[in-house]
Phi, psi and omega in degrees: 000314188296314184300319182298310183298316179305305185303314182291321180297334180275340181284141185277072183289141174297158189313315183291355180237007183300337174270005175315306180303313179295316173302317176297329186259005180244009183282358177247013179272161179238168181279345178257013171077025181254004183287188185226139016255346190258358188046054175285149177256180178304321179297338185270344189257129172280166179312302185305319189288324177291323171302314184300317179305310181298306179307314184290317176300309186302307182302319182292329187277326180271340189300125181266000183262022180260114181293341185268357183202154180277140175294138186274149170289155192304311186298329182283329183290315177300317178304319179293312182302324184287327175291324180299316183293320175297329183270007179065030175276327180232165179284119184292317179299314178289334172293318174299320181294322180300324182279302186297335178281339182085001183296325175303320181286323177298320180293320186287322181285334181278316190248342184259147173294151185306322177295342178268349181267105173241173191292134176232128183258101193278340174308319184290341171266343178265339178279145190294148176279158185304309179302331179280340184267334178289126179228164182061000000 
């Protein structure tokens, strides 16, 4: 990863692609600073970087072309992402936007085989959790 970062940073990207090295090097970071390679925290990650983290994980979970693992059904991938959001690996608000916008479903319908697309009850992920609703 470090070699890739150095290589990408040395390339003369045009202005509109200048952030490519940063985006490519932050998709394994977490909101709580336990990621790789820089251990960046939420404060260090831009919204586009946080979105890329979610997209990268979702694609990896659902991809059928990986010889080292079986593709997860849509509902399992969403459940894993939810657990990752609860554990502060990914941004909870962006995860909820990922669901409520329907982009997860649009992606699934375009790129996943029908047998992999099962029912996802997004309401259970969008409603506030007990610890989130209790105040004072």
